[in-house]
FIMIRO-225885 format. One record per residue (C-alpha): x, y, z negated; residue in one letter. Coordinates in steps of 0.001 Angstrom, whole numbers, plus 500000, padded with zeros to 6 digits. Layout:
FIMIRO-225885
+--------+--------+--------+----+
|      x |      y |      z | aa |
+--------+--------+--------+----+
|      X |      Y |      Z |  a |
...
+--------+--------+--------+----+
//
This chain:
FIMIRO-225885
+--------+--------+--------+----+
|      x |      y |      z | aa |
+--------+--------+--------+----+
| 500211 | 499838 | 500060 |  x |
| 502887 | 502556 | 499001 |  x |
| 504714 | 501247 | 502201 |  x |
| 501648 | 502436 | 504503 |  x |
| 500953 | 505561 | 502755 |  x |
| 504635 | 506859 | 503339 |  x |
| 504736 | 505464 | 506831 |  x |
| 501137 | 507649 | 507469 |  x |
| 502878 | 510447 | 505881 |  x |
| 505627 | 510208 | 508150 |  x |
| 503750 | 510230 | 511472 |  x |
| 501862 | 512919 | 510127 |  x |
| 504732 | 515277 | 509853 |  x |
| 506287 | 514127 | 513018 |  x |
| 503223 | 515289 | 514676 |  x |
| 502501 | 518401 | 513004 |  x |
| 506493 | 519250 | 513656 |  x |
| 505993 | 518685 | 517501 |  x |
| 502524 | 520722 | 517728 |  x |
| 504133 | 523747 | 516108 |  x |
| 507348 | 523580 | 518286 |  x |
| 505446 | 523557 | 521442 |  x |
| 503422 | 526438 | 519957 |  x |
| 506539 | 528518 | 519382 |  x |
| 508226 | 527776 | 522702 |  x |
| 505059 | 529138 | 524509 |  x |
| 505025 | 532179 | 522203 |  x |
| 508556 | 532834 | 522953 |  x |
| 508001 | 532176 | 526527 |  x |
| 505034 | 534825 | 526468 |  x |
| 507289 | 537082 | 524356 |  x |
| 510120 | 536976 | 526614 |  x |
| 508325 | 537027 | 530088 |  x |
| 506037 | 540385 | 528604 |  x |
| 509626 | 542456 | 529576 |  x |
| 510186 | 540976 | 532580 |  x |
| 508606 | 541987 | 536447 |  x |
| 506645 | 539504 | 537514 |  x |
| 508282 | 536610 | 539916 |  x |
| 508319 | 538240 | 543611 |  x |
| 506526 | 536428 | 546117 |  x |
| 508151 | 536426 | 549566 |  x |
| 506399 | 538012 | 552237 |  x |
| 508348 | 536166 | 554933 |  x |
| 510936 | 533681 | 555599 |  x |
| 513922 | 535317 | 554694 |  x |
| 516205 | 532555 | 556557 |  x |
| 514604 | 532943 | 559887 |  x |
| 514069 | 536473 | 559752 |  x |
| 516755 | 538847 | 561554 |  x |
| 518007 | 541648 | 559215 |  x |
| 516920 | 545204 | 560581 |  x |
| 519555 | 547017 | 562926 |  x |
| 521421 | 550248 | 561177 |  x |
| 523169 | 553145 | 563033 |  x |
| 526595 | 553224 | 561869 |  x |
| 527275 | 556721 | 560089 |  x |
| 523655 | 557090 | 560332 |  x |
| 523914 | 560078 | 557456 |  x |
| 527701 | 560814 | 557815 |  x |
| 526993 | 563877 | 559310 |  x |
| 525034 | 565272 | 556675 |  x |
| 527835 | 564913 | 554233 |  x |
| 530287 | 567597 | 553636 |  x |
| 533360 | 568029 | 555688 |  x |
| 535675 | 567671 | 552327 |  x |
| 533767 | 564649 | 551411 |  x |
| 535214 | 563078 | 554559 |  x |
| 538680 | 564023 | 554483 |  x |
| 541111 | 562132 | 552647 |  x |
| 542075 | 563740 | 549531 |  x |
| 545084 | 565482 | 549232 |  x |
| 547059 | 564810 | 546033 |  x |
| 549453 | 567651 | 544669 |  x |
| 553192 | 566867 | 544926 |  x |
| 555220 | 565930 | 542222 |  x |
| 557169 | 568813 | 540620 |  x |
| 560230 | 569845 | 542243 |  x |
| 563547 | 569920 | 540390 |  x |
| 563275 | 573624 | 540270 |  x |
| 559887 | 573797 | 538703 |  x |
| 560997 | 571274 | 536173 |  x |
| 564117 | 573865 | 535545 |  x |
| 561415 | 576749 | 535154 |  x |
| 559271 | 574820 | 533138 |  x |
| 562424 | 573919 | 530711 |  x |
| 563436 | 577768 | 531120 |  x |
| 559893 | 578965 | 529450 |  x |
| 560516 | 576650 | 526781 |  x |
| 563902 | 578170 | 525529 |  x |
| 562509 | 581488 | 526417 |  x |
| 559610 | 580811 | 523919 |  x |
| 561939 | 579398 | 521066 |  x |
| 564220 | 582369 | 521414 |  x |
| 561115 | 584703 | 520722 |  x |
| 560323 | 582753 | 517730 |  x |
| 564263 | 582746 | 516409 |  x |
| 563665 | 586809 | 517289 |  x |
| 560934 | 586880 | 514877 |  x |
| 562638 | 585329 | 512103 |  x |
| 565663 | 587795 | 512580 |  x |
| 568096 | 585056 | 513470 |  x |
| 569933 | 586702 | 516205 |  x |
| 572620 | 584169 | 516901 |  x |
| 569950 | 581254 | 517813 |  x |
| 567946 | 583711 | 519671 |  x |
| 570700 | 584775 | 521513 |  x |
| 571506 | 581117 | 522378 |  x |
| 568099 | 580367 | 523484 |  x |
| 567752 | 583604 | 525949 |  x |
| 571076 | 582229 | 527458 |  x |
| 569919 | 578939 | 527982 |  x |
| 566626 | 580282 | 529431 |  x |
| 568311 | 582787 | 531874 |  x |
| 570958 | 580126 | 532998 |  x |
| 567722 | 577745 | 533950 |  x |
| 565659 | 580265 | 535600 |  x |
| 569294 | 580944 | 537799 |  x |
| 569546 | 577501 | 538496 |  x |
| 566335 | 576826 | 539582 |  x |
| 566504 | 580164 | 542281 |  x |
| 567494 | 577529 | 545134 |  x |
| 564097 | 575964 | 545629 |  x |
| 561087 | 576787 | 543787 |  x |
| 558155 | 575521 | 545394 |  x |
| 556591 | 579042 | 545524 |  x |
| 559285 | 581647 | 545371 |  x |
| 556702 | 584906 | 544603 |  x |
| 555819 | 582916 | 541379 |  x |
| 559183 | 582284 | 540844 |  x |
| 560351 | 585927 | 540920 |  x |
| 557462 | 587012 | 539083 |  x |
| 558199 | 584565 | 535771 |  x |
| 561912 | 585655 | 536494 |  x |
| 561207 | 589577 | 536480 |  x |
| 558844 | 589185 | 533295 |  x |
| 561405 | 587026 | 531578 |  x |
| 564645 | 589535 | 532167 |  x |
| 562279 | 592429 | 531449 |  x |
| 561450 | 590793 | 527982 |  x |
| 565212 | 589793 | 527125 |  x |
| 565917 | 593738 | 527984 |  x |
| 563495 | 595029 | 525550 |  x |
| 564569 | 592653 | 522700 |  x |
| 567194 | 594223 | 520791 |  x |
| 568596 | 592289 | 518450 |  x |
| 570771 | 594825 | 516590 |  x |
| 568234 | 596242 | 514422 |  x |
| 567342 | 593723 | 512159 |  x |
| 567637 | 595480 | 508875 |  x |
| 565162 | 597293 | 506921 |  x |
| 565069 | 600411 | 509176 |  x |
| 564765 | 598024 | 512211 |  x |
| 565891 | 601018 | 514253 |  x |
| 563389 | 601489 | 517551 |  x |
| 564843 | 602683 | 520565 |  x |
| 562315 | 605752 | 522275 |  x |
| 561182 | 604345 | 525509 |  x |
| 562680 | 605641 | 528933 |  x |
| 560540 | 607154 | 531400 |  x |
| 560700 | 605658 | 534828 |  x |
| 561065 | 607244 | 538143 |  x |
| 557970 | 607002 | 540661 |  x |
| 559150 | 604663 | 543420 |  x |
| 557227 | 606453 | 545999 |  x |
| 558733 | 610317 | 544987 |  x |
| 561634 | 610245 | 547598 |  x |
| 559559 | 609027 | 550736 |  x |
| 556752 | 611632 | 550237 |  x |
| 558945 | 614509 | 552356 |  x |
| 560004 | 612025 | 555305 |  x |
| 558061 | 610526 | 558179 |  x |
| 558508 | 607260 | 560072 |  x |
| 558318 | 606188 | 563479 |  x |
| 555236 | 604951 | 564953 |  x |
| 555343 | 601384 | 566384 |  x |
| 553006 | 601469 | 569461 |  x |
| 551910 | 597861 | 568742 |  x |
| 550405 | 598890 | 566164 |  x |
| 547591 | 601400 | 566864 |  x |
| 545376 | 598731 | 568555 |  x |
| 545485 | 596387 | 565987 |  x |
| 544830 | 598489 | 563119 |  x |
| 541904 | 600361 | 565193 |  x |
| 540412 | 597010 | 565277 |  x |
| 540853 | 596487 | 561489 |  x |
| 539749 | 599620 | 560319 |  x |
| 536516 | 599273 | 562620 |  x |
| 535839 | 596011 | 560678 |  x |
| 536604 | 597307 | 557686 |  x |
| 533740 | 598395 | 554619 |  x |
| 535502 | 601544 | 552642 |  x |
| 533775 | 604307 | 550426 |  x |
| 537057 | 606300 | 551352 |  x |
| 536563 | 607529 | 555225 |  x |
| 539725 | 605849 | 556720 |  x |
| 541517 | 607369 | 559700 |  x |
| 544417 | 606113 | 562115 |  x |
| 546865 | 608374 | 563361 |  x |
| 550163 | 608621 | 563987 |  x |
| 551041 | 609634 | 560098 |  x |
| 548853 | 606803 | 559057 |  x |
| 550421 | 604475 | 561311 |  x |
| 554023 | 605306 | 560382 |  x |
| 553385 | 604481 | 556992 |  x |
| 551992 | 601259 | 557825 |  x |
| 554920 | 600710 | 559490 |  x |
| 557222 | 601688 | 556877 |  x |
| 555305 | 599519 | 554433 |  x |
| 555575 | 596595 | 556704 |  x |
| 559045 | 596677 | 556499 |  x |
| 561869 | 598776 | 554512 |  x |
| 558942 | 599703 | 552116 |  x |
| 557644 | 596280 | 551908 |  x |
| 559117 | 595209 | 548396 |  x |
| 557991 | 598655 | 546950 |  x |
| 554253 | 597710 | 548097 |  x |
| 554414 | 594477 | 546680 |  x |
| 555912 | 595217 | 543394 |  x |
| 553163 | 598083 | 543052 |  x |
| 550354 | 595218 | 543771 |  x |
| 552065 | 593041 | 541509 |  x |
| 552005 | 595181 | 538651 |  x |
| 548266 | 596554 | 539647 |  x |
| 547246 | 593012 | 538365 |  x |
| 547700 | 594593 | 534330 |  x |
| 545393 | 597325 | 535402 |  x |
| 543027 | 596449 | 538011 |  x |
| 539991 | 595605 | 535786 |  x |
| 540340 | 598550 | 533566 |  x |
| 540768 | 600797 | 536767 |  x |
| 538012 | 599589 | 538693 |  x |
| 535949 | 599708 | 535702 |  x |
| 536292 | 603419 | 535032 |  x |
| 536240 | 604258 | 538668 |  x |
| 532502 | 602684 | 538633 |  x |
| 531637 | 604247 | 535724 |  x |
| 532428 | 607584 | 537012 |  x |
| 530718 | 607354 | 540477 |  x |
| 534160 | 607544 | 542737 |  x |
| 535226 | 605026 | 545442 |  x |
| 537027 | 602056 | 544587 |  x |
| 539796 | 602771 | 546770 |  x |
| 541187 | 605578 | 544581 |  x |
| 543065 | 602681 | 543301 |  x |
| 545788 | 603346 | 545712 |  x |
| 546328 | 607101 | 544296 |  x |
| 547696 | 605310 | 541479 |  x |
| 549713 | 603307 | 543524 |  x |
| 551224 | 606085 | 545518 |  x |
| 551703 | 608329 | 542044 |  x |
| 553356 | 605820 | 539974 |  x |
| 553620 | 601995 | 541511 |  x |
| 551568 | 601600 | 538559 |  x |
| 554075 | 602277 | 536337 |  x |
| 552752 | 604013 | 532733 |  x |
| 555428 | 605731 | 532018 |  x |
| 556452 | 607267 | 535621 |  x |
| 557769 | 610833 | 535615 |  x |
| 558725 | 612904 | 538277 |  x |
| 561020 | 615909 | 539172 |  x |
| 558143 | 618211 | 538575 |  x |
| 557315 | 616529 | 534994 |  x |
| 554350 | 615498 | 535789 |  x |
| 553974 | 612109 | 534048 |  x |
| 552346 | 608768 | 533530 |  x |
| 550241 | 606467 | 536209 |  x |
| 548161 | 609117 | 537532 |  x |
| 550768 | 612110 | 537311 |  x |
| 549243 | 614865 | 535268 |  x |
| 551147 | 617993 | 534553 |  x |
| 550828 | 618896 | 531028 |  x |
| 548242 | 622019 | 531455 |  x |
| 546122 | 619984 | 533850 |  x |
| 546238 | 616784 | 531654 |  x |
| 544922 | 619094 | 528556 |  x |
| 541944 | 620382 | 530507 |  x |
| 541126 | 616936 | 531092 |  x |
| 541757 | 616067 | 526937 |  x |
| 545080 | 614491 | 527630 |  x |
| 547015 | 615747 | 524191 |  x |
| 550276 | 615698 | 523847 |  x |
| 552356 | 615954 | 520635 |  x |
| 555877 | 615167 | 519133 |  x |
| 554684 | 611172 | 518536 |  x |
| 552059 | 610453 | 521588 |  x |
| 551303 | 611588 | 525224 |  x |
| 547795 | 610881 | 526244 |  x |
| 548866 | 611054 | 530157 |  x |
| 550889 | 607999 | 529641 |  x |
| 548156 | 605809 | 528274 |  x |
| 546621 | 604153 | 531445 |  x |
| 542855 | 604269 | 530412 |  x |
| 542692 | 607768 | 529240 |  x |
| 544647 | 609042 | 532130 |  x |
| 542544 | 606781 | 534435 |  x |
| 539252 | 608441 | 532855 |  x |
| 540694 | 611945 | 533612 |  x |
| 541735 | 611274 | 536930 |  x |
| 538436 | 609752 | 537996 |  x |
| 536802 | 612802 | 536664 |  x |
| 539135 | 615156 | 537942 |  x |
| 538892 | 613774 | 541620 |  x |
| 535198 | 613619 | 541153 |  x |
| 535263 | 617608 | 540090 |  x |
| 537514 | 617846 | 543638 |  x |
| 534824 | 616555 | 545920 |  x |
| 532192 | 618069 | 544458 |  x |
| 534213 | 621444 | 545100 |  x |
| 535284 | 620519 | 548839 |  x |
| 532785 | 618276 | 549890 |  x |
| 535563 | 615687 | 551517 |  x |
| 537669 | 613141 | 549990 |  x |
| 540813 | 613675 | 552017 |  x |
| 540616 | 617357 | 550853 |  x |
| 540244 | 616177 | 547169 |  x |
| 542865 | 613960 | 547349 |  x |
| 545210 | 616764 | 548830 |  x |
| 544067 | 618882 | 546154 |  x |
| 544963 | 616424 | 543479 |  x |
| 548382 | 616391 | 544741 |  x |
| 549001 | 620246 | 545075 |  x |
| 546056 | 621934 | 543532 |  x |
| 543051 | 623007 | 544649 |  x |
| 544232 | 626862 | 544916 |  x |
| 546459 | 625623 | 548046 |  x |
| 543753 | 623922 | 549849 |  x |
| 541148 | 626978 | 549386 |  x |
| 543639 | 629125 | 551097 |  x |
| 544802 | 626615 | 553405 |  x |
| 540725 | 626612 | 554507 |  x |
| 540469 | 630543 | 554714 |  x |
| 543853 | 630627 | 556702 |  x |
| 542844 | 628222 | 559588 |  x |
| 539128 | 628239 | 559131 |  x |
| 538866 | 624373 | 559342 |  x |
| 537856 | 622272 | 556175 |  x |
| 539469 | 619345 | 557784 |  x |
| 543038 | 617828 | 556009 |  x |
| 544227 | 616562 | 559449 |  x |
| 543533 | 619467 | 561345 |  x |
| 545228 | 621551 | 558282 |  x |
| 548162 | 618951 | 558452 |  x |
| 548714 | 619533 | 562075 |  x |
| 548698 | 623639 | 561871 |  x |
| 551064 | 623114 | 559004 |  x |
| 549385 | 625271 | 556513 |  x |
| 550188 | 622640 | 553463 |  x |
| 553165 | 621694 | 551730 |  x |
| 555306 | 618901 | 553170 |  x |
| 554715 | 616427 | 550280 |  x |
| 551010 | 616721 | 550579 |  x |
| 550746 | 616293 | 554508 |  x |
| 552349 | 612652 | 553672 |  x |
| 550298 | 612124 | 550491 |  x |
| 547064 | 611514 | 552156 |  x |
| 548213 | 609562 | 554563 |  x |
| 550416 | 607219 | 552211 |  x |
| 546946 | 606391 | 550311 |  x |
| 545573 | 605506 | 553594 |  x |
| 548008 | 603455 | 554961 |  x |
| 547863 | 601245 | 551595 |  x |
| 544265 | 601336 | 551529 |  x |
| 543924 | 599803 | 554940 |  x |
| 547018 | 597239 | 554333 |  x |
| 545405 | 595988 | 550944 |  x |
| 542116 | 595610 | 553042 |  x |
| 543578 | 593582 | 555666 |  x |
| 546461 | 591692 | 553271 |  x |
| 546501 | 588588 | 555533 |  x |
| 547808 | 590408 | 558289 |  x |
| 550380 | 592197 | 556213 |  x |
| 551631 | 589318 | 554138 |  x |
| 550258 | 590752 | 551328 |  x |
| 547410 | 587628 | 550376 |  x |
| 550149 | 585685 | 548666 |  x |
| 551166 | 587995 | 546052 |  x |
| 551231 | 586478 | 542360 |  x |
| 549590 | 589616 | 540721 |  x |
| 550381 | 589962 | 536660 |  x |
| 547635 | 588949 | 534428 |  x |
| 545240 | 591891 | 533225 |  x |
| 546070 | 593429 | 529888 |  x |
| 543696 | 592517 | 527115 |  x |
| 544013 | 594016 | 523929 |  x |
| 542024 | 595222 | 520745 |  x |
| 542125 | 599011 | 519549 |  x |
| 542960 | 599797 | 515962 |  x |
| 542609 | 603219 | 514603 |  x |
| 545559 | 604370 | 512898 |  x |
| 544430 | 606196 | 509492 |  x |
| 547974 | 607136 | 508356 |  x |
| 551765 | 607479 | 510160 |  x |
| 552813 | 603593 | 510331 |  x |
| 556023 | 602231 | 511753 |  x |
| 555980 | 599596 | 514782 |  x |
| 558242 | 597383 | 512582 |  x |
| 555282 | 596716 | 510381 |  x |
| 552834 | 596541 | 512724 |  x |
| 555502 | 593771 | 514337 |  x |
| 555728 | 592048 | 510633 |  x |
| 552140 | 591516 | 510742 |  x |
| 550916 | 590733 | 514364 |  x |
| 554254 | 588368 | 515118 |  x |
| 554593 | 590550 | 518175 |  x |
| 558358 | 592075 | 518924 |  x |
| 558578 | 595818 | 519026 |  x |
| 559124 | 595987 | 522560 |  x |
| 555913 | 594175 | 523548 |  x |
| 554130 | 596622 | 521224 |  x |
| 555826 | 599365 | 523058 |  x |
| 554670 | 597760 | 526390 |  x |
| 551063 | 597730 | 524911 |  x |
| 551345 | 601445 | 523596 |  x |
| 552836 | 603196 | 526696 |  x |
| 551788 | 606720 | 525176 |  x |
| 553655 | 606285 | 522112 |  x |
| 556885 | 608629 | 522423 |  x |
| 558592 | 607140 | 519171 |  x |
| 558303 | 604233 | 517034 |  x |
| 556013 | 605953 | 514594 |  x |
| 552065 | 605590 | 515476 |  x |
| 550658 | 609118 | 514021 |  x |
| 547520 | 609229 | 512009 |  x |
| 544503 | 609376 | 514671 |  x |
| 546083 | 607429 | 517194 |  x |
| 544205 | 604342 | 518954 |  x |
| 546951 | 601809 | 518852 |  x |
| 546648 | 598759 | 521083 |  x |
| 547575 | 595340 | 519822 |  x |
| 547283 | 591819 | 521366 |  x |
| 543458 | 590528 | 521725 |  x |
| 542013 | 588899 | 518923 |  x |
| 544424 | 590313 | 516422 |  x |
| 542933 | 593387 | 515539 |  x |
| 540643 | 592519 | 512596 |  x |
| 543827 | 590890 | 510784 |  x |
| 545967 | 593795 | 511570 |  x |
| 543618 | 596251 | 509659 |  x |
| 543076 | 593465 | 506837 |  x |
| 546961 | 593450 | 506522 |  x |
| 547598 | 597305 | 506432 |  x |
| 545326 | 597525 | 503109 |  x |
| 547939 | 595859 | 501554 |  x |
| 550721 | 598489 | 502030 |  x |
| 549915 | 602309 | 500664 |  x |
| 548941 | 604426 | 503106 |  x |
| 552086 | 606796 | 502140 |  x |
| 554441 | 603808 | 502417 |  x |
| 553163 | 602724 | 505996 |  x |
| 555893 | 604822 | 508012 |  x |
| 559077 | 603001 | 506263 |  x |
| 557975 | 599961 | 504551 |  x |
| 558124 | 596372 | 506051 |  x |
| 556269 | 593082 | 505254 |  x |
| 558432 | 589783 | 505133 |  x |
| 556840 | 586283 | 505079 |  x |
| 559018 | 584086 | 502717 |  x |
| 560764 | 581187 | 504572 |  x |
| 561653 | 578126 | 502425 |  x |
| 564699 | 578153 | 500754 |  x |
| 564650 | 582272 | 500771 |  x |
| 564951 | 584077 | 497279 |  x |
| 564703 | 587771 | 496777 |  x |
| 568361 | 588360 | 496889 |  x |
| 568701 | 586668 | 500246 |  x |
| 565772 | 588495 | 501314 |  x |
| 567091 | 591691 | 499928 |  x |
| 570155 | 591570 | 501644 |  x |
| 568383 | 591097 | 505327 |  x |
| 566472 | 594622 | 504221 |  x |
| 569392 | 596186 | 502636 |  x |
| 567483 | 596572 | 499009 |  x |
| 567618 | 595044 | 495865 |  x |
| 565783 | 591895 | 494566 |  x |
| 564372 | 594184 | 491718 |  x |
| 563354 | 596818 | 493965 |  x |
| 561406 | 594072 | 495959 |  x |
| 559850 | 592290 | 492581 |  x |
| 558747 | 595656 | 491642 |  x |
| 556775 | 596856 | 494952 |  x |
| 555101 | 593242 | 495009 |  x |
| 554030 | 593199 | 490690 |  x |
| 555955 | 590054 | 490917 |  x |
| 556068 | 587827 | 487681 |  x |
| 558628 | 585345 | 488823 |  x |
| 561559 | 586011 | 490805 |  x |
| 561294 | 582837 | 493193 |  x |
| 558737 | 583412 | 495625 |  x |
| 556977 | 580794 | 497284 |  x |
| 557272 | 579880 | 501404 |  x |
| 554402 | 581613 | 503135 |  x |
| 554150 | 584464 | 500704 |  x |
| 554042 | 587886 | 502428 |  x |
| 556003 | 590184 | 500683 |  x |
| 556312 | 594164 | 500988 |  x |
| 559725 | 595600 | 501319 |  x |
| 560187 | 599176 | 500209 |  x |
| 562294 | 600284 | 503197 |  x |
| 563647 | 603692 | 505177 |  x |
| 563202 | 604831 | 508722 |  x |
| 565912 | 606222 | 510450 |  x |
| 565857 | 607486 | 513845 |  x |
| 567871 | 605816 | 516800 |  x |
| 571306 | 605750 | 516153 |  x |
| 572724 | 608156 | 519304 |  x |
| 575901 | 605895 | 519508 |  x |
| 574085 | 602921 | 520310 |  x |
| 571527 | 604494 | 522661 |  x |
| 574686 | 605960 | 524568 |  x |
| 576275 | 602310 | 524849 |  x |
| 572726 | 600968 | 525849 |  x |
| 572849 | 603806 | 528700 |  x |
| 576088 | 603117 | 529492 |  x |
| 575168 | 598983 | 529781 |  x |
| 572486 | 600050 | 532301 |  x |
| 575312 | 601865 | 534181 |  x |
| 577317 | 598895 | 534925 |  x |
| 574051 | 597332 | 535506 |  x |
| 573453 | 599549 | 538332 |  x |
| 576700 | 599162 | 539697 |  x |
| 576875 | 595335 | 539526 |  x |
| 573434 | 595499 | 541302 |  x |
| 574940 | 597656 | 544286 |  x |
| 578002 | 595633 | 544600 |  x |
| 576364 | 592058 | 544650 |  x |
| 573168 | 592774 | 546654 |  x |
| 574789 | 591422 | 550052 |  x |
| 572145 | 588779 | 551428 |  x |
| 568518 | 588634 | 551937 |  x |
| 568483 | 586262 | 548787 |  x |
| 570784 | 588475 | 546625 |  x |
| 568319 | 591266 | 547677 |  x |
| 564868 | 589679 | 546310 |  x |
| 566733 | 588622 | 542835 |  x |
| 569520 | 590859 | 542159 |  x |
| 567360 | 593764 | 540579 |  x |
| 565532 | 591408 | 538296 |  x |
| 568721 | 589408 | 537255 |  x |
| 570603 | 592602 | 536522 |  x |
| 568194 | 593513 | 533920 |  x |
| 569687 | 590877 | 531760 |  x |
| 572928 | 592967 | 532358 |  x |
| 571216 | 596143 | 530417 |  x |
| 570534 | 594128 | 527377 |  x |
| 573111 | 595144 | 524906 |  x |
| 572552 | 592441 | 522658 |  x |
| 573292 | 589601 | 525150 |  x |
| 576756 | 589808 | 526576 |  x |
| 576732 | 586456 | 527495 |  x |
| 573548 | 586674 | 529448 |  x |
| 574809 | 589759 | 531452 |  x |
| 578005 | 587898 | 532532 |  x |
| 576591 | 584599 | 533299 |  x |
| 574065 | 586934 | 535644 |  x |
| 577198 | 588501 | 537069 |  x |
| 579118 | 585521 | 537731 |  x |
| 575482 | 583850 | 539423 |  x |
| 575424 | 586957 | 541573 |  x |
| 578891 | 586685 | 543216 |  x |
+--------+--------+--------+----+
//
């Protein structure tokens, strides 16, 4: 009885298991099938059907041409390109040593950078890019004066530069007969707010800038990149033609510190009294005529006033050069309010007769850059800066300490400063993004001490004694100025350094002028080939850096 009962229970269990198992399989099957598409049913016999004919390249004509071409991969960097990259690394390292007052290491890094750039001159992949980088590097090295590393940080007064085109204004040049028809076609196809005229005077300068004067034109167009956005914005705001940017090129070659023989100064060449008429003030410490932004605003307003007076842009430009009174008298004498008619009658100053044709020639060439070999110019990057209102006289060495920017670069951003001191009320230009930090840091320095005191960031291993020796002061004075309870500053601390400002040493200034004279002599004696003419001006600027005699000798040897 017990056996039959056990057997019956086993049979019932097996039956229930089979039934449940089948139910679960069917349920799982239905669960899976719910997420799958129904099984397709063939509408025709695939084995016996012929595939439809497809035309070759059916959609190829709709694909943009750039897609159908074989992609061109950029070539591997040349040996010269790699040398240029290494030179930039050494240059940046030298700047770091310069900022930490390590003159010997800075000199070594700068020498290495110059050596590598000279070695790279044989075959750079882009000659214009190379020339631009070399120019920027040697200009910077020329500006880094490593001898002023003490507390005074003697800052040399920035020098004025000669306007590049001043000597050619009284000159005329022959006309290439082949140019006339070509230029007339270009002018007819050119859109310009400034009326363009083609005559022998304009053609003569186009011929000059296509030949002997080509490098002068290219150098100006390269520098134009720094100021183009600023100038274009202001010309637009004042409602005058954009082509008037070429007036600045003719006046100064976009050199903010250009000075003429007649004491006209700045990028737009204002004489002192005319500058004051348009709000450009001058003092012992600054000259607004040298400020690119302020001078551009004044020039645009002056040109607009002249146009409103004469109703003709050629006469307005001529009056900008020689004064409105001269133009008024010329109109009265001749009865013509036409610049080229007055030019033909020789009633204008000689320089003014060529001034307008130069600007028209530059405008025509720039608007037809490809035809004149100007399309490949690598422009300098636009200057970007913050404006900081200076509330009390502040030395540039202190600004340099806070912003970690060398004084020469601060001077380049602030060409209107005549000395190493920014006066109260001056709007200081500092690198973009550093203005807020500078204003906060200056609050740590008493206002009446900003003209002389310095700020020092403590490095590992430095003591008040070693810091005092560097700045020609004592540890006790530094400790007192900073209200220090401990004589051992921690790395990263910012310390105020009581110091005294001194004017530039005349002996040292004379030495710098002598170095520049030697550089000019070297330039003249070694400019004997096309390649030398292209690079010797840039190389010899290193020769002017009195703090880097080794670099100077290497450049001289390379020029031979």
